[in-house]
Phi, psi and omega in degrees: 000136183287127178286137177293145177292139178258116180281134177293129180305138180288133181273125176259125181298124178275353185265328185300308180298322179296318180294319180296317180296318179296323180296317179296317179298316183292333180282338183251335181235088182302133180287139179297135177088350180267133180288135179288172177295149181131142185282151166268118188261241190295139169241107184252125182240128173241133183232129175235117181245115181237115178052041175087357175257119184254131174242123184243136174232128178246126175245117183246120180273129180244125185245130178249112179265004183279176182275345179232163178297154184217159178249133178254133173270125183230134176241106181261120181257150177205162184302139182294335180283353181268163175242126178294142185236338181210145177213114186211161174236131178249146174221124185056037176079003182246140177289116179259340173202135177225127181286150176254151171274126186222170177289160185288014176287342178296143183269160175278061181278166177277163179292147180284155179301132181089355179290158179265342187221137178218158179267133173273141182281080179244135177296129178291161179297148180300151177301133182095353177294160181276353179224147168248161182226133167259114180261112191229157170235133184239130178273134178234124179297164179299140179050046184213180178220151174230158180239122175269128181245123176231130179233151175210160180233146180208154176260127180266147174239144178284137176226128182054039172089354184228145171278140181240124173251134182231131177243119179294138181247003189287353177269358183274154181232168181299339182271000179278142170252116190261134177226133180232133170232120183230146174222141180233128180228124181234167179282350177226163182301146177264112190272339178204151179225133175238135183235117184238114181189178175287357187255160173261131180206149177230124181282158175234146179097008179299134184102351176247183181277351181226124181239137176242156183207136175232150178207151177205156178201122182259001178235053187286135174265151179302144182216141174261006185270203184229156166264120181253136174232108180251135179221139186248124178274160173277121182261124181264130180296137174093354180204159177267174177272124185238135169227151185198167166222151183205125174220195186296339179267005185104201181190188178227164179209161168229143183226114181254123181247128175250149174304326180293347177295333180285137178276057181227152175273095186272123174254149179303140177288141173299140183228151173248118185242132172255111177271120184243114188241129178281121174236036176288174186301329181290347179273359184299148177092222185299323182301311181296318181297317181288326177296319178299314181296320183294313183286332173298318178294323179295316181300326180293342181268358181296144178278157182301329182276357181281157170237150184208158169220159177233124177242128170260144177221144170218247174292329176227173182256130180235117177286136177259001174229166178274071184072205177280121184245160174290152184274056175280161181298325179294312181295323180294315180298317180296319180294320179297318179298319181290323177298314182294340182272357185283149173239150183269127175194169174086187182260190187242103180259075184294320182298316180296323179295316179295317180301313182293316182299309182291327177295316179298319181292324180293334181270004182227067183286169175119334179236166179292117185275137179216148172240133172240110188242129177241130175211157181241005185218184176271150175296135181240352177254126183302145359281143182242350184278152187300310187295322179293319180293319177296318179297320177299316180297320179295320182292319185276345186275059179292337180277351183069037183287145170274133183255113178260122186246143178238117179261110183269091179094166185285348178281347179292153180282077186296324180300313180292316184295314181295325178291321176302317180291315181297323183290334184249011182060036173261192179239153180237139181223131171274131179251117183278114182293344179280346179254189182286102184295317181300315180296321181294317180291319179296320179296319177300311186295326180297336179285332185244010187280341184232077175288132183241337178227128178247156180054044183289138179214129176245127179240126180251139183248160177307143015273018173275144178205169183051044183276132177254115179247122179304141183282074179251112178275341180231134176247130184262158182301130179084353180266171181229167168228123185245125178256146176236141181201183180250160178238141175291156174303141180058037183298143174257215184297134176252125180257143179231132174251125181246122183232155178171192180230131175249185178295345179263357179118192182292149176216159175210120180233158181240138174232165179200162173211153180244107180286134174259171183289114175226131182300136177271065180278350174265148180287169178268038180304315181303316179294314180297318180297313180299322180293313182296316180298319178297318179294321179297317178300318180292321181293325179290329179276332182229086184283351181279342182275097183289339180294333179295314179297322179295317179294320178299314181298314182297314180293320183293320178295324181290329185246009175062046174261130172273124181226176174301334180269341182224077182285167171294141175235130177275164181293342176284347184103350180291140176249142182242117181266146176255350175196164185296147173286151172292167181301139000288149186293158178293150178297151182296148180290159179289163177301150184300326184290347177251010187281337181256149178299148180294142178267115181303332181295340181289344184264003182283161181298315180302320180295320180295318179297315180297321180295319178296320178297319179296322179296321178297318178297320180296319178297317179298320179298320179295321179296316178296323180295318179294322179294321180294331182277346184290135179300146181295136179254187181300328184288347180274348180267124181249000000 
C-alpha cells in the first residue's frame, strides 16, 4: 500500500512579528540612553596652551529633525590627568543650562522635567585610567539644535624634549564635521611642531614664541585614536624657561627646568632595574605574547653600565635571571629566551612579586634602582588589600627605588598600581589591550630609560612664595620639571637653587630672573591647577589625611575645577562624577531607565494607542512562535 506523503510542517518566522512590534514600540517610546534619530553635526575644538598649561573646549552640535523634543546620549572623553572646568548647553546661542561645581553632598538624582541636561548612569573609568568620561543626556527641541560645551584644563610635561598634547577622538562619528583651532605660547621660541591625526593641518609661527594651527575634516571616519600635537621649545643653557605677570597686587610665575639647561655634559646614570612580569592565567594568549615582545625590545635598549633582573610571577615568583646581572649581550639574550619560553597559568601573587623585587634591589646598591611592573589583574593571593601591599612596599624599599607600573587592561588593579607609583615617585601607565601593546610599553620605557639627574631639588627664595614643585626625585633626558608660584607686590630678583646628582657626582647651580611690571590679566589657573593636581596625588596615596580633601575642595570651588571631591552638579540636583570618589565610595547610580527626565509626550493619547497596538502585535508574535514550536500532530499529515 502506498504510504501517504508527509508534508513538512510550514515554518513560521518567530522573528518578524517580534521585530515589527519592537519597531513600533521604539518609534513611540524612546529608550532611555539611546540617541534619537538626527545627525551629530559640527564638533568644534579650541585649544589654548600657555607655558605648558592646556585649556580645551569642545562644542558639539546636536540636531533634532523630529516632530517632538528628544534626548541625545553623549559620552565626552578627556585625559584622566585633566580637570573638567565647564559643562553647559546652548540653544540659539544662549546658555540655557550650565552645571555648577559643588561639594559631593549632591545626590545622583535624575534630571528634572524640562531640564536641558541630565546625567547618564555610567560607571566612571577606573582610577589611574588614561581617560575620563562625562556621560550626559542633552535635550533638543523639535526641529532645533543645541550645543553641548565641555571644557577641561591639564598640565603638560615635556618628554624626550617635546610637550605632547593628546585629544581623544573615539567619540566622533562619520556624520561629524570636525574643526580645530589651537594656539601654543611659550616663554621661549618653539623650534618644531608635529601634528599627528587623521586631518591635514599646517602650523604657522614656528620659530617664534606663539604658534597657531587650524584643521578641519567634514568626512571624518570613526577613530579610537588620538589627535597628537607635539611642540619642542628652545632650551637655553644655564637657565630655565620663565613666564610671569606682576602688578601692584603681586603676581604669579612658572619656571620650567630641563636637564639641557645645565651647562654640563650629562650622561645617563647607571641603573639597576627589576623587570616584574605577570604570567598568571589571565595573561594567556595575546597578552602574554605581546608582553614577551615588548620586554624583549626593552632589554635590548639597556646600557652597558646597567644591571637588570627579570622576575615572572603568578601564584609564586620565579626569577628568570641569576639575580641582578650586568647588561651584557649574553645575559640579555639568555633573559629574552627565558621570557619567550614562559607560559601563563596560576593566580596573581602581587605582594610576593613586589617583596622579591624590592628586596633584590636593596641588596644591590650602587646604581639608580627602578622597578618596572606589568600586570593585567587584581591580586588573588593574600595579602590582596591595598593598604597592606602599600605598607609592604614601603618596608621593603630600602633602596628607595621608583616603582613604574603598567596596568594592562581595565581588569588590572589600577588603584593599587597607581598608588604604588605615586608613593615611590614612579610613573603609572594604563596599557590599552585594544591598541598596539608593544608600542605602548616601548613608548613608556623610552620615557624612563635615560635618567640623568637623581635627588633633584629646586628651592625658590623670596620674593617668590607658595611655590608648587612636582615631587620628582629623578629627571630623565628630555623631560622637564615645571614649578608654579606667587610673587610679592613690587617683586625684585627671584633666585633659584637647583641641586642633584649626575653621573659626575653632586652639583648645585643657581638661576634667577627679574620680573618686570606686566598686567596680570590672565588668571592664576596654572598655579591653582598644579596645586590641586598635587593635592589629589597625595590624597590618593594617603587617604587618612582629611585636610587634603578639604584643601582640594576649597581650591576647586574657587577655580571651578570638577574633581572626585567636587563633581558637577545640575540644577536638578544630579551630580556628575568624572572619576571615582575616595573611600567611602560614591552611592550607586540609579537604574538606566530612570536616568533621563520623563518626556511629557509619552503620556498623550496617540502614544498610548500606539503602545497598545505594539503590545497586540507582540502578543500575536508570541502565539505564532508557540505554534511554530509545537510538535506536528495528525492534522499536519496529508
